[in-house]
N, C-alpha and C positions, 0 to 999 in steps of 0.2 A: 505494501501499497505506498508507504512511504517513496520507493522509489518510481511508482507511477505518481502520485497524490502530490507531491512535494513540487516537482519540477512545474506540473500544469497549476498549484496555487502561485507559485512565482509568475507564468504566465499572465494569470488573471490579474494576480498583483500589478503586472506591467500594463496589461489594458488598462487598470485604474488608475494608476497614475499618470496615464495620457490622459483621461479625460478631466482627472482631479486636476493636472496642471492646467489645462484650458482654463479651468473656472477660477483656480487662484491667479492665474496672471490678469487674465478678465476683471476681477476683483478690484485689481489695484488701479483699475481705470474708471469703474464706477460699478454699482450694485445693478444697475439695470441690465449692465454687458452681462454681468455674472448669471443673473437670473434668467436672460434670454438664451443664454449657452445650457441652463438647466433645460429649459422647457422644449428648447428646439431638438438640442440633442438627445432628450428621452425620446420624443415623438419620433424624432428620424428613425431611431433603431427601433421602435413599436411598429413601424410599417413594415420593418422586414422579419420581424418577428417570427411569424406565420413560419416562413422559408427557410429561417435559423432552427427553432424547432425541428421541424420536419428533415432537415439535412444533419442535424444533430444526431437520428438516431444511425446514421454512418456508422457512428462510433461502437453501438453496442452489435450492431449487425457484422462490421470489419471482425469483432473480437468474437465473436460467435463463429466466424469464417476461419479465425486466426488458431483459435482453440481446438477446432475440428479437424486442423490441417490441410485445410482446404485454402492456400494463400492465394491462388490464381483466380480466386473469387472475391477477396477484399478488396484489389485493382477494380474490378467489374463493380463493385457498389461507390465507390468512388465514380467511377463515369458516369452512373446513373444520378448520382447528386451534384454533377458536374450540371448535368443536363438539367436538372431541375434550378441550379442555380443562374443559367444563363437564361432561361426560361422565365425565370421570376421576375426577372429586371425591368421589363416592360410593365408588364403588370404592376409593380412597386409604386412608377413613374406616375400612374393613374391616379393615385391617393393624394397626388400634390394640391391640386386645387380643393381636393375636400379638406383636406387637414389644414388651408388656409383660412376655409369657413368656419371650422372648429375653433383654430383662436382665437378669432373675431368673436364668437359665438358666448366664449368663457369672459370675457370683460377684463380684459389684461389691461392695463396702461399703456398708452399708444407709444409711449418711448419702447418701451420692452416689445411691446407687438411687433415692430418694424425691424428690430434687431433681431429679433426671435423666426421670422420668416427667413430673413436672409440665411441665418446660418441652418435653419433645418434644411433648405432646397440646397445648398452645397453639399451638407451631407448626404441629400438622398441620392444627388446626381453620383455620388459616389459608392452608394451602397453596394452595385455590385462585387467592387472589389472585397467588401466584408466578406461576402457570400461566399467567394470562391476561398478565401483566404480559409473561411471556416470551415467547409468542406472539404480541403488538404488536410486541415488541422485535426479534423476526424479518422481521417485515415492513421495519422500516427500515433494518434491516442488509442485509435481501437488497435494496432498493433504490438502497443508498449513502449514505443517511441517517443514518449512524451517531453525528452530533453530537446528534441527537434521543435519542438512548438516552445520551448521555453525559450531556447535561443531565437525564434523568429519576432517571440513578444517582446523580447530584451531591444532586439534592433530596432522595431517598430515603436518603443518607448523613445528611445535616445532621439530617433529622427526626429519624433512627434515634438519632444520637449525643444530643441534644437531650432526647427520649423517656427513653434510659436513664437518662441523669445525673437526672433528675428523677423516674423512676419508683423506679427500685434505691436510690438515698439518701434517696428520701423529701424531695427539696426543693419549693419553693414552694407551701408548705403540703399536699403531698401525701403520704401514707402511703409508708414505705419497703416496696418490695415484694419487693427481693432479687432473685431468680433468676424470679420472676414478671413482673416489672419488665423486664427484658431481654427475654424472650419480647414481651410487647407494644408495647417500642419498637420491635422487630425488624419485625412487624406492622404499625405505624403507618408504617415507612419504607418499607415495599414497598408500602402502599397508597398514599401519596402520587406515589410513584415511576407506580405504573398510573393514577393520575388523571390527571398529565402526559401520560402516552401517548396515552390515552382521547381528551384535546384536542385532541394533535398530528394523531390518527387523523382526527379529524372536521373538519379544518377545512376552509374550503369549498374552496380549489385543490385539495385532496388528495381530496378526495371526486369532484370535476369529472374531474382528470387520471385516476383509478385507478377511476371509476364503482363507488364503493362502494356506493352505495345500492342497486344492482341485484346487488352480491354477498352478499346473507344467504340466500344457498340452499343446497341439499345438490347439489353436483356430483360425482356418484360417480367420474367419469372424473378427476378432480385428488385425490379423498379417496383414489381405489386407490392413485396416487402418490404421496401423501404416505403412505399406510401402509406401502405396499411396499418404499419406500427409509428410510423413517424409523424401523423398527422395529429393524433392527440397530442404529442407534445409541444407541436406548432401550435395547434389550438390555444393549450394549455398557456403556452408561453403568451400569445397574443391578447386570452382574455385576462390573464393579470397585468402584464402592462398597460393593457388599456385601462385596470382599475387602479392601479399604481399613478400611472402618468394623468386619469383624472383626478386623484387627490392631490397632485403637485400643483396643477394650475387650479383647482378649486383654491388652493392657499395663495396661489400667485393673483387670482383676482380680489382677493379680499383686499390688500394694501400692500404697498411697495415694501413697508417695515415685514409686513409677516412674509411675505415673497421672501424677501433676503435672510431672515431666520429661516424659514422653512429650507432656502436652497442650501444654506450652511450645514443643516442638520442632516438634509438626505444629501449631501456628500459623503459627510462621513458614515452614514449608515450605508453607502457604496462600499467604503473601504473596510465596512464589517463583513459585509457580504458577499461580494464578488468573487475573494478569493473562495471563497465554501464552494462555490462552484467547481475551481479546480480538482479538491476534494471528491466532486458528487461525479465528475468524467472519470476518476480514478477508479471509484466505486464500480461506476457503471460498464468500465472496461474488464474490470477481475471479475464481477458477476457473471457477465456477458462469456467471457474466454472461459470460466469455470463449469455454466451452465451447458456450453457448449460440449465441453470436454465429458458432460456427466458427473460432476462432481459436485452436489449442491451444497455439502457440507463447508466444502472450502471457499465456496461462493458467499456462505453465512458468516464464516469467519472474517471473510473480507469485509463484510457491512459492519462488523464490530469493528475493526480497526480504523475504519473511516470515521465512525461514529466518536472514538478515542481521538482522533486528530484532530477534528471538528470541534468537539468542547475544549481540546488546548486551546485553538487559536481563538474560540470565541471567549472563553476566560479573560485572554490579553485585551480583548476589546472592549468587555465588560468592566475592569478595572481602570480602562483610558477613560470611558465614558462617565462613568460614577466620579473619579478623583480627579480628574484633568480636564474638564470641559472649558472651562476657559482659556486655558492654551490651545485648545481644538478649535474656537470660535477664534482667537486674534490670529489663525493662519490668515484668514480671508480678510484681515485688515486692509480697509483701501490706503492707496500711496499718502495721501492727503484729506486732510481730516471730513469725516461725512456725516450729517444729523442722521441719515437714514440707517448706517451701520450702528452707530451708537444708538439708537433705540432698537433696533433688533437685538443687541446683545443679550438681554434678560430672556427673552423668549428663544432664542438660539440655545443658552444653556439650558433653561427646563428641557426643550425637546431633545437634545442629546442624552439628557440624563433618563428620560422616559424610554427613550431607544436603547437603555440599557436592559430594561425589562424583555424586550423579546428576541435578544440575543442568542440564547439557548435553542430557543424554539426554530429560530432559524436554522440553527447545526441540524438541529435530529430532522427535521423536514427536509433538507436539502440531501442529508444522508440517505434518510428512508426513500424518497423519489428516485434516487440515483439508482438505487437497490431494486426497486420496481421496473426501472427501464432497462437495466442490465438482464432483467427476467423475460422483457419482452411483456409486461404489461403495465405500458403506458396509458392506459384509458382510466385504472385506480389513481394514479400519478394525479391525472388532468383532474378529476374529480375533487382530491383534496387539496389542491393549492388552489386552483379556482375557486372555490366555496370559503376560503379561508380571506385570498385578497377581497373577492367583493363584501364580506361582512365587515374588513376595516373601514375600505371605500366608502359603503353607505352610513356606517357609524359615525 
């Protein structure tokens, strides 16, 4: 579990730092820009979550074929997932005007709304990069080479931070693009990670071992399995993100002060939650592998190992949220004195401490959902998580 999950935790941590850096840099300019990046970034990802979840089942399917000693089928799974990724892109772009209308209906301040639409549009046009990167990452996660995914995520993070700094603030002779620069930096970062994954996938040894040269065909049987078991995960992610995104935009529509406080809190909530997804992928991969090999007892032990690792990480987050909320809020302090930020500090501190109450619940849910997906039971995972998210959103 440590061998598989730790690189994936680092990978998701790198992705978290990419997003986190966008918002920290933009917070130096103004709370409006930081809030716009939060709303626009979440919504751009929400528009592709169905396909991200669907494609993500390629990890489990690849792991099952790998565990069953059918390595040539692993590359066939990825080819079907690539077909889905490229086919999804035109459909994703069709959501653009609908999302614009949704933003306007939420009653967000005009200053934030304008910036949010700009940020959302740029990320949406680059969404195909995320889908293809996610597809290739699923291959390496499924066969247990999570270190490749980690390296790609690290490269993405470094490129993103460098481009963000240069493009947002106008360094090295470049114009200061503000929130546009943040969006472009994110795209360049994802593209660099994708390039590394492509080179790793097309290495000579990998091509020969997994017969990649023969995999670029439509296999209806494998595509059918991917769609059948992947769509509940995709539907689950879409419904969950819709609930979470709606909740965020409701906070943003209340007032600029509330928007700023909630954005700070949800940024740290992302730090607590997203790395857990690395553990989830480790659990999914191992459970899929051992179920494919006919060893359910070892699959169960993998789940327990994942649970221990998730609880250890969440314990650290719990201490940070309870004992150091002032320090966490201070990370987003604007470069110059800002009245909105000052007013948001008490609410942000309260929200972060409140978030400490559910970090352990998040850990348990993430691990158990990963176990169910690895065993092929994606439907109950969907029922569980969507019910929890919508109860919270309505309350």
